[in-house]
C-alpha positions as CSV (number, residue, x, y, z in Angstrom):
1,X,107.9,136.5,192.3
2,X,105.2,134.4,194.0
3,X,107.8,131.7,194.5
4,X,109.9,134.1,196.5
5,X,106.8,135.3,198.4
6,X,106.1,131.7,199.4
7,X,109.7,131.2,200.6
8,X,109.5,134.4,202.6
9,X,106.2,133.3,204.1
10,X,107.7,130.0,205.1
11,X,110.6,131.9,206.7
12,X,108.3,134.1,208.7
13,X,106.4,131.0,210.0
14,X,109.7,129.5,211.0
15,X,110.8,132.6,212.8
16,X,107.5,133.0,214.7
17,X,108.3,130.0,216.8
18,X,111.2,131.9,218.3
19,X,109.4,135.2,219.1
20,X,109.4,134.5,222.8
21,X,113.1,134.1,222.9
22,X,114.3,137.4,221.5
23,X,112.7,140.8,220.5
24,X,115.1,140.7,217.5
25,X,112.9,138.1,216.0
26,X,110.0,140.6,215.6
27,X,112.4,142.9,213.8
28,X,113.5,140.0,211.5
29,X,109.8,139.2,210.7
30,X,109.1,142.9,209.9
31,X,112.2,142.9,207.7
32,X,111.0,139.9,205.7
33,X,107.6,141.5,205.3
34,X,109.3,144.7,204.0
35,X,111.5,142.6,201.7
36,X,108.4,141.2,200.1
37,X,107.3,144.7,199.2
38,X,110.7,145.7,198.0
39,X,110.9,142.7,195.7
40,X,107.6,143.7,194.2
41,X,108.8,147.2,193.6
42,X,112.3,146.4,192.5
43,X,114.0,149.0,190.3
44,X,117.4,149.7,188.9
45,X,117.7,152.5,191.4
46,X,116.9,150.5,194.5
47,X,118.3,147.0,193.7
48,X,121.7,147.8,195.3
49,X,120.1,148.9,198.6
50,X,117.8,145.8,198.6
51,X,120.7,143.5,197.9
52,X,122.8,145.1,200.6
53,X,120.0,144.5,203.2
54,X,119.5,140.9,202.1
55,X,123.3,140.3,202.3
56,X,123.4,141.7,205.8
57,X,120.5,139.6,206.9
58,X,122.1,136.5,205.3
59,X,125.4,137.1,207.0
60,X,123.8,137.8,210.4
61,X,121.6,134.7,210.1
62,X,124.6,132.4,209.5
63,X,125.3,131.6,213.2
64,X,121.6,130.6,213.6
65,X,121.3,128.6,210.5
66,X,120.9,125.3,212.3
67,X,117.8,126.8,214.1
68,X,116.4,128.6,211.1
69,X,117.4,126.6,208.1
70,X,114.5,127.6,205.9
71,X,115.1,131.3,206.6
72,X,118.9,130.9,206.0
73,X,118.3,129.1,202.7
74,X,115.7,131.6,201.6
75,X,118.0,134.6,202.2
76,X,120.7,132.8,200.2
77,X,118.2,132.2,197.4
78,X,117.0,135.8,197.4
79,X,120.6,137.1,197.5
80,X,121.5,135.0,194.4
81,X,118.3,135.9,192.6
82,X,119.0,139.6,193.2
83,X,122.5,139.3,192.0
84,X,121.3,137.7,188.8
85,X,118.5,140.2,188.4
86,X,121.0,143.1,188.8
87,X,123.2,141.6,186.2
88,X,120.3,141.5,183.7
89,X,119.1,145.0,184.4
């Protein structure tokens, strides 16, 4: 889990450089911080909801992927990790 935490922290750092451009960036940062907590408390009961949120974030970040490549890649990695985790639960 610490590897994913590190990737999320890198994504937060990447997003912080764009805070002045859009208030949505603060929401994205808060979402990533919340995601870290959700990944730590992942259960069979909440994995679908967490996966849904990550999938939505991943899809909405696609058009900005050239500006936030680390964040885009991190969301893709977490999405794949959650799909594999769900299959093994």
